[in-house]
Every structure is written in C-alpha cells, then in structure tokens.
C-alpha positions in Angstrom: 0.0 0.1 0.0 1.5 3.3 -1.1 1.0 6.3 1.1 1.4 9.9 0.1 3.1 12.4 2.5 0.4 14.9 1.9 -2.9 14.9 3.6 -5.4 16.3 6.1 -7.5 15.0 9.0 -9.9 16.5 11.5 -11.8 15.2 14.6 -13.9 17.0 17.2 -14.5 14.6 20.2 -16.6 15.4 23.4 -16.7 13.2 26.4 -17.4 13.9 30.2 -17.7 17.7 29.6 -14.5 17.8 27.7 -14.3 19.0 24.1 -11.2 18.5 22.0 -10.7 19.4 18.5 -7.6 18.2 16.6 -6.6 19.2 13.0 -3.6 17.4 11.4 -2.0 18.2 8.1 1.1 16.8 6.4 3.3 17.7 3.5 6.6 16.2 1.9 9.7 16.0 4.0 12.8 14.0 3.8 12.6 12.8 7.4 9.7 12.9 10.0 9.2 16.4 11.7 6.2 16.8 14.1 5.1 20.3 15.1 2.5 20.5 17.8 0.2 23.6 18.9 -1.4 22.8 22.3 -3.0 24.9 24.8 -1.1 25.7 28.1 -3.5 23.8 30.3 -2.9 20.5 28.4 0.7 21.1 27.6 1.7 18.2 29.7 0.6 15.8 27.3 2.7 17.1 24.2 5.1 14.1 24.4 2.2 11.5 24.4 0.7 13.2 21.5 3.9 13.1 19.5 4.6 9.6 20.5 0.9 8.7 19.5 1.4 10.3 16.0 4.6 8.5 15.3 2.7 5.2 15.5 0.8 6.1 12.4 3.2 8.2 10.4 6.9 7.4 9.5 7.8 10.4 7.2 6.7 13.9 6.5 6.3 17.4 8.0 3.4 17.1 10.2 1.5 20.0 12.0 -1.0 19.3 14.7 -3.4 21.9 16.0 -5.3 21.0 19.3 -7.9 23.0 21.2 -9.6 22.1 24.5 -12.6 23.2 26.2 -14.1 22.3 29.6 -17.9 22.4 29.0 -18.9 22.0 32.7 -20.7 24.8 34.5 -17.9 25.3 36.9 -15.1 25.1 34.4 -13.2 27.9 35.9 -13.1 30.8 38.3 -12.3 34.5 37.4 -10.2 36.3 40.1 -8.0 39.2 40.3 -4.5 39.5 41.9 -5.0 41.7 44.8 -1.3 42.2 45.7 -0.4 43.1 42.1 -3.4 45.5 41.7 -2.3 47.4 44.8 1.0 47.9 43.4 -0.5 49.3 40.2 -2.7 51.6 42.2 0.3 52.9 44.3 2.3 53.3 41.0 -0.5 55.5 39.5 -0.6 57.7 42.7 3.2 58.1 42.6 3.1 59.1 38.9 0.3 61.7 39.7 2.4 63.4 42.5 5.8 63.3 40.6 4.6 64.1 37.2 1.6 66.3 37.9 -0.8 64.2 35.6 -4.5 63.3 36.3 -5.1 60.0 38.0 -8.0 58.5 36.2 -7.7 55.1 37.8 -10.8 53.0 37.8 -11.6 49.3 38.4 -12.1 48.7 34.6 -8.7 50.4 33.9 -6.9 48.3 36.5 -8.3 45.1 35.2 -6.8 45.9 31.8 -3.3 46.1 33.4 -1.2 43.0 32.7 -1.7 39.9 34.8 -4.2 41.7 37.3 -7.0 39.4 36.0 -6.7 35.7 36.5 -8.8 32.7 35.4 -8.2 29.8 37.5 -9.3 26.5 35.9 -10.8 23.7 38.0 -8.5 20.7 38.4 -9.4 17.7 36.2 -8.3 14.1 36.4 -5.3 13.8 33.9 -6.3 10.2 32.9 -9.7 11.3 31.9 -8.3 14.3 29.9 -5.8 12.1 28.2 -8.3 9.6 27.4 -10.3 12.3 25.4 -7.2 13.8 23.7 -5.9 10.4 22.8 -9.3 9.4 21.1 -9.4 12.7 19.1 -5.8 12.8 17.9 -6.1 9.0 16.9 -9.2 9.7 14.9 -7.7 12.8 13.3 -4.6 11.0 12.3 -6.6 8.1 11.0 -8.5 10.5 8.9 -5.2 11.9 7.6 -3.8 8.5 6.8 -7.1 7.7 4.8 -6.4 10.8 2.6 -2.7 9.9 2.2 -3.6 6.4 1.2 -5.9 7.7 -1.5 -3.4 10.0 -2.8 -0.8 7.3 -2.6 -3.1 5.0 -4.8 -2.9 7.7 -7.5 0.9 7.9 -7.2 1.1 4.2 -7.5 -0.9 4.2 -10.8 1.0 7.0 -12.2 4.5 5.4 -11.3 3.4 2.3 -12.9 2.6 3.7 -16.1 5.9 5.4 -16.3 7.6 2.2 -15.3 5.8 0.5 -18.3 7.2 3.3 -20.5 10.6 2.6 -19.5 10.2 -1.1 -20.0 9.1 -0.5 -23.6 12.1 1.8 -24.2 14.4 -0.8 -22.8 12.8 -3.5 -24.9 13.6 -1.4 -28.1 17.1 -1.0 -27.1 17.5 -4.7 -26.5 16.1 -5.6 -29.9 18.2 -3.0 -31.6 21.4 -3.5 -29.6 22.8 -6.9 -31.4 22.4 -5.3 -34.7 24.2 -2.3 -33.8 27.1 -4.1 -32.2 27.5 -6.3 -35.3 27.4 -3.2 -37.6 29.9 -1.6 -35.5 32.2 -4.6 -35.3 32.1 -5.0 -39.0 32.9 -1.4 -39.6 35.9 -1.5 -37.4 37.2 -4.7 -38.9 36.8 -3.4 -42.4 38.7 -0.2 -41.3 41.5 -2.2 -39.6 41.8 -4.5 -42.7 42.2 -1.2 -44.9 44.8 0.3 -42.6 46.8 -3.0 -42.4 46.3 -4.1 -45.9 50.1 -4.0 -46.6 51.0 -5.5 -43.2 51.4 -9.2 -42.4 49.0 -9.5 -39.3 47.2 -12.8 -38.3 43.6 -12.7 -39.3 42.4 -14.2 -36.2 44.1 -11.5 -34.2 42.1 -8.8 -36.3 38.8 -10.4 -35.7 39.5 -10.8 -32.0 40.6 -7.3 -31.4 37.7 -5.8 -33.2 35.1 -8.0 -31.4 36.8 -6.8 -28.1 36.5 -3.1 -29.1 32.9 -3.6 -30.4 31.9 -5.1 -27.1 32.6 -1.7 -25.5 29.4 -0.2 -27.0 27.4 -3.3 -26.0 24.6 -2.3 -23.5 23.2 -5.6 -22.5 24.3 -5.4 -19.0 22.8 -2.1 -18.6 19.4 -3.0 -20.0 19.4 -6.1 -17.7 20.1 -4.0 -14.7 17.3 -1.6 -15.7 14.8 -4.2 -16.1 15.9 -5.4 -12.7 15.3 -2.1 -11.0 12.0 -1.6 -12.6 10.9 -4.9 -11.1 12.3 -3.9 -7.8 10.3 -0.9 -8.0 7.2 -2.6 -8.9 7.6 -5.0 -5.8 8.1 -1.9 -3.7 4.8 -0.5 -4.9 3.0 -3.7 -3.5 4.7 -3.3 0.0 2.7 -2.1 3.2 5.9 -0.6 4.6 7.4 3.1 4.0 9.0 2.7 0.7 9.9 6.3 -0.3 13.6 6.3 0.5 14.2 2.9 -1.0 12.5 3.9 -4.2 14.5 7.1 -4.5 17.7 5.0 -4.3 16.5 2.6 -7.0 15.6 5.4 -9.2 19.2 6.8 -8.8 20.5 3.5 -9.9 18.2 3.5 -13.0 19.4 6.9 -13.9 23.0 5.9 -13.7 22.3 2.9 -16.1 20.5 5.3 -18.6 23.5 7.5 -18.6 25.9 4.6 -19.4 23.7 3.7 -22.3 23.8 7.3 -23.7 27.6 7.3 -23.2 28.0 4.1 -25.1 25.8 4.4 -28.0 26.5 6.1 -31.2 23.0 5.4 -32.9 20.8 8.4 -32.8 17.6 6.2 -32.4 19.1 4.5 -29.3 20.1 7.8 -27.9 16.6 9.1 -28.3 15.1 5.9 -26.4 17.9 6.4 -23.7 16.9 10.1 -23.3 13.1 8.9 -23.1 14.1 6.6 -20.3 15.8 9.3 -18.4 12.8 11.6 -18.9 10.5 9.0 -17.3 13.0 8.2 -14.5 13.1 11.9 -13.6 9.2 11.9 -13.6 9.3 8.9 -11.3 11.7 10.5 -8.9 9.5 13.6 -8.7 6.5 11.4 -7.7 8.6 9.6 -5.3 9.3 12.7 -3.3 5.7 12.5 -2.4 5.6 9.0 -1.0 6.1 8.0 2.6 
C-alpha cells in the first residue's frame, strides 16, 4: 500500500464535559518532523501526542493543532491578583504626584493592566483528559492516513505507467542492440583491414581485437540491470511499509544505467530512447518525493 506524505485530518471529540478538537496536516519532508500547537493547560500531554502520532506516520512534515474546552458549569473561576492590583494603584498615585498628571484610575482600567485578571481553571483528572485527547488525536490522524492512502494510490498508478514506458524503451534498445554491435564490429574490422592491408597480421588477431572493441558499445548489462530495477520498484509498490527512501535509491541507480547507455551508444535512435528513459525516470523521482 503506497502512502502519500500529503494529507489532512480533523476530529472533534466530546466526552465527560471535555471537548477536544484536533486538526492534522502533513506535507513532503525527507524525514519525520512533527510540530504540535497545544493549549497551556494541557501542554503536559505534548510528548504523549507526539509518540501517538509516530505510531501512524513514519515520514513527512506534520502540523498538529489541538484546542481544549471544559464544558462543565464550573469550568473555571475568574479572580484578580489583589497584591499586584495594589502595586498598580500605588504606582499611579506616585506618577500623579511626581509628574503632575491626572489619576483616572478605575476598576475597569485596573483590570486591563497585565496579569491583574486571573482565570483559575478547575482541576481535572489527567487520565480522563488524556483519554479524550488520545481518542481525538487518533481519529484525526486516522482520517489523515486515509487521505494519504487515497493520494498514494494515484501515485502508484502513475508510477506504474511510467515504469511501463521505461520497460518499452528498454525493450526497443534490447532488440536494436545486437544489430548495432554487429554493424559496429564489421565497420571496425573493415577499417582495420584497410589500414593493415600491406602489413602481415594474423587474421584471427584482427577479428579478436575488433570483437573486443565492439563489445565496448554493448549495453546488454545496462538493460538487464534497468529491467531488474523496474521490477524492484514494482515490488516496492506492493509493500505495506514506508518505501519512499528505498524507491529514491532505486531511481538513482536506474538513472546511472541510462547515462551509461547514452555514453556508449552512437546510434541516434537508441540515444533518443535512452533520453526518453531518463525523462521517465526523472518523472518517477519527482513522484517518489511525495511517497512516505
């Protein structure tokens, strides 16, 4: 099963007067990078959330947004910091006396001063809170995974089509290659005979040397390895594991074989097919960057 690294998931879960909303999105990344935005009052669960997400996702840049609400009637109590408020009052009085300005202090003005107003949330059982968070996060990530699987299936089909194109191009080169090698060998042999027309050289030596040199343009090893790499990629696409890194390595090896074919051949038609193979390999590599 191929999974894309791009996806989105959301879940809103309510249980025992606790409401947790989780949104998860992921994009391509070479490694696993998880970023979590979580309210201060449940910040203690950040590591648990991170470890939970890692069970579902192996690669990708993942952003998680969590909101938490206590829906009970006595969810919190609003108070003011009396000690701090008195300091503000004394400060305003001191400013009036020293700077000669009007002191327009009132309760509403005082409450707007930093940290004067406090909201004390009621204590809740951590196990209960984590139970709700865990269910919300799990559900959101499962929704994300479903979108990644759906996108991964599209990637799988597209890559298989490109691998088929590569196979077809390799097949043409395999059919053409013996003919080219023989033509090249005969051309070299005729040229050698012409040069050595007035020289006494063993005929078998000429044949042996020209065959050896002609073999240098032979690309059967490269085409065999290319077909092997294509088969390895097709097998990867049937795997349930994370395959992105492995497929990227195989694509690099395929590109190396295509480059070798290009460097060896002197036939324009074979060169065109080798370039076509390189083009398809590059398209495959671009798609692999999206795979987990």
